[in-house]
N, C-alpha and C positions, 0 to 999 in steps of 0.2 A: 172289023178290017183292021180299025183306026190305033186295037190296042197291039194289036199284028205289027204292024210296021212300026209302033212308039218300041214296042222292045226289043226289036229288029235294028235299028240305029244304035238304042240301048247299048246293046251287045256288042255293037262294031265299037261303040266309041269307047270302050273298055277294053276290047283287043287292043284299041289300037293306042293307047294309054300305057295298055302292060308292053308293047312294044318299045314304047319310048323312053320304057324305063331300065328296060335289058339294056337297051343301047347307052344309055348314061351311066348304069352301073359298069356295062365292056368297059366305055372309056374311062371311066375312074382307077377301073382295075388297071388298066392297061400305063394310066400316068401315075399311080400309086407304085407299082413295078420297076417303073422306068426311074422314078425318084430314090425309090430304095435302092436300087442299081448302084444309080449312080452315086449316091451320099456311102455305098459302102466303097463305092472303090476308092472315092475320095479319103476315105478314115484310111483304107489300106494306102494309099501312096503317101497320106501323113504321117503315116507310121514307121511305114519304110525312109521318109527323110527322116524322120526323128531317129531312128537307128542310123541310118548313116551318119547323121548330125553328131550323135551319140559317140559311135566307135570313130568319127574323125575326133573326137574330144577326148575321149580314151586316149587314143595315139598321142595327142601333143600331150596329154597329161606325160604318157608314158615318155616322149620324145625327153618331156622337159626332165623327168626324173634322172630318166639316162643320162639328161646333160650334164644336169647336177652332179650325180655321181661321179661321172668323169673328171667335172670340175675339182672334186673334192681329192679323186685320185690322182691329178698332175699338180695341184696346188701340196705342197709339202707342209704338211700337219709334225713330221716327225721331231721330235724337241731332242735338240741339240747343246752344246754347252761348248763353245769355242775358249781356248786358254791363251788369253794375248799376251806376250810378255813385253814392255816396255820400261822404256828409260826411264828413273823416278823422277824426272823434271819431264815428265808429258802426264806425269797422274791426274793434275786437277784436270786436262785439257778431256783426257780419256773417260771421267767420271763423266761429263757432262755429254761427251759422244756416246757412254756406256747407255746413258739413260734415254736419250733421243731414241738410237738405233731399237733398242729391246721394246720400246715405247710402240713402233713401228712392224718387228717381228718378233711377237710374242713364243715363238717356238722356240726362241735363240736366245741363250742365256753368256753373256759376257763375264770370264773369271778375269779379271786382270792382275799380272802378277807384275808389281812395281817397284824395283833394283836398279842396281848401279848394270850397264852397260854389260861390262865384264862376269861379272856375278850371274848375268843372265845368259850368258855364250858358256859359259863353265856348264848350267845346269841343262842346255838345248845338249852341249855335247856328253853329258852323264847321262839322257836320255829320257828328261821330261819329257811330259807331256805339253806340246806347244804346236800352238797351228800358225800364227801370225809373231814374230817377231820388228818391234821397232825401236832399234838401238839411236844412242846419241854421238854415235859416230861409225863411220863407214869400215872402221878396222874391224869390226862383229863380221859385218855381214860380208864384209872382204871373205874373214876366213871359213866363214862358212860355205860362202858359194865356192871357193877353193875344196873342201872336205864333200860337197857334192848334197849339201843339205839345203838348199834355196830352190825352189821348183821355179825352174825357168820360165821368162817373162815374167815375172811379179815382182821385181823388185823395183823402187822408186824411191829417189833419193829427195824426198817430200818436204823437210823444211831445211831452216836456216836457223842460228843462235846466235848468240854471243857472248863471252864470258867478261862480267863485270866483278869490279871491288867493293865490297858493300860492309859499311859497319851497323849496329845497332841508333835506333833516334836517341840521340840525345847523350853519344857516347864522348863527344870531344876532343875525339881523335886528330891527331897531329897526321896522320895517315892521309896522302892526297893520290895514291894508287898503287903500283907495282915499284915506280921507282925507289919510292920509299917506304916499304912493306915492311921494314927489319924495326922500324920504328915503335911498332902493336906492341902491347904488351904480351898480346898471344894472337894467333891466328887458324882459324880455321879451315882445313885443307882436306879434300878429297886426297885417298892414295892414288899410287902411279896406274892402278888396273883401272880406275872409274875417268871416263871422257876428261868431266871440266877439271879432275887431278890432273891429268896429263896434258891437255890444253893450254895448264897453268904452268906446269914444268916448261911448256916449249914453248909460253912468253917468255920466262924468266930465262933462259935460253938465248932467245934472238938479243933478251937483254944484255946480254951478256953477264950476268948472276949466276947462270949455273953454265956447266962444261958444257956446251954446243955438240960434241964430238960423242956422247953418251946418247943412248935411247930416250928417252922422256918417260916413257912410263918404267924404267926399270929405275928412275933415281929415288932412293928411298928418301923417307919423312926425313928422317934424321941428317941426309947428306944438303935438303934445302933447308931445314933451321941451322946448320953452320954453316950455308952458302950466306945467311941472313942474319950471320951475327950472332946464331943464338937464343933467337928467338924461340918462345915455347911454340908448338904447333901441337894440336887437336887434329890427329888424322881419324877421317869421317869416311865411313862407309859410302855414300853415295851422297850426290848433291843437296839433296833434302834434309840430311845430317848437320851440313855446314849450315844452309840459311835456316834450321831451329837455333843453332848455336850458337848465331852470331844474334838473331832475332831476340833472345830471352837475354842477352847479355852474357853468357859462360867465354863466349870470345868475341875482342875486340873487333877484329876484322876477318872476313873471308871471303873466297871465291866461287860465286856461282854465275847461271846463267840470267841471262837478263829475265829471262820468261820469268824463272821461279824466285827470281828478287821483287816484280812485278807483281807477283800474289800475296807479298808481303809488304807491301811501299809504305802501309800505315808504319811499319815495326823499324823497318831498316832505311837505310840513307844510301845509295848510289856513289861513289866517290869516285870511279872510271869508268869507263867503258874501255874496256881492252881492243886494241886495234887489229883487226884480222891479220894486218901483214904480220902481227906478233904470232898469235895463237893460230893462223892456216883457216883457212873456211871452216864452220863448222858446220856439218851436213848431218842432218838425222835423216838413214835411211829405213827404208821399211818393206817385208818381202814375207812370203807365204816358206811357212819350213816344212822340207818335205818329211814323211816321218821315218825312221829307222825301218818300223814293219809297216810296210802298205797295207796286209789283210788286217791290220789291228783298227784301219780306219773306213769307216763306211763313205759311202758316196754321198751320202747327206752334211754328214760332216764336213768332206774337203770340199762341196758347193757354199756350204754356207758359208766358210772360211773364203772362199774366194767373191763372195758377195758383200764381205764383211771390208775386205780390203777393197775392194772397188767403192767403196763408201767411203772410208778414212782415206781415199787419195778423189773423193770428189771437191769439188766448190765450194759442196754444204756442209761441209767436215772442215773447210779450208777458213769459212769463216768463224768456226769456232775456236781454232788456233791460232787464227791473228788476234782474236780477243785475248786471248793469256800470250801474245806479245811474241810468237814462233812469224818467223817470215818464208813466206812461200818460195821455194825453187825447185818448181818444175819446171 
């Protein structure tokens, strides 16, 4: 009987332990299932966040690319060559301005055509490609305006200058200026179509040497020589040629602009600064030239010409001009 009781008690304990084990395993299974579900949900949420961030990043990158493409499209990368006609006396200043501008605008090439203003006027009238014309006198620009070749609103009477009488260093000349110009053994003088030659003739008219009833530009070199007592005159095509003829000693004296004389101040001597009361105001106007055939000029070309004209009439460019002894006339 005792053995039977003991056996029954042992069986009850086994059953009780089995029941407890099942409950624990069920609870554990439930917990594991819950944790797995939460983990999977978190993973899916993380994937959704990552996907959203990736899409956002892709969108931003695409936006940046679009912005870059838009910038590239709107910025002018088209290569343009501008034909800039300048009076010979402006050449030194423009070589510096050209270098400065091209360094900041690598797609723009400035081609300079430096000659006498009268020659440049003729070239423009004959159809030479010219985007901007910078003359040493108002006469040429005035004429182009009358012919409708100046773009409206682009003219600026930008600079002033003065005529000087020069000789080469150590010449020993007795000439002191226009008053005794005839004492020179020889004179370098620009012809009447060249502004500096015309201004010199105007000054000689005002001084009573030449007939004031004549048009200065029409007075020939031979007539000037005769009025000065038959002195030998070397007729020069532009002011630069006059300067070189005197600087190298080929001619005893000559008349040039102060800005030109200053560029060779180590080789020449200034004998007289001719008063503007005699020459009149010496104004350098600049303007954009209207093409004969507008369809032959691209929008980029026109825009580049406008931008370069804005640059050469700016304070920045004026600082360059003044270092070459030009005066601001704005």
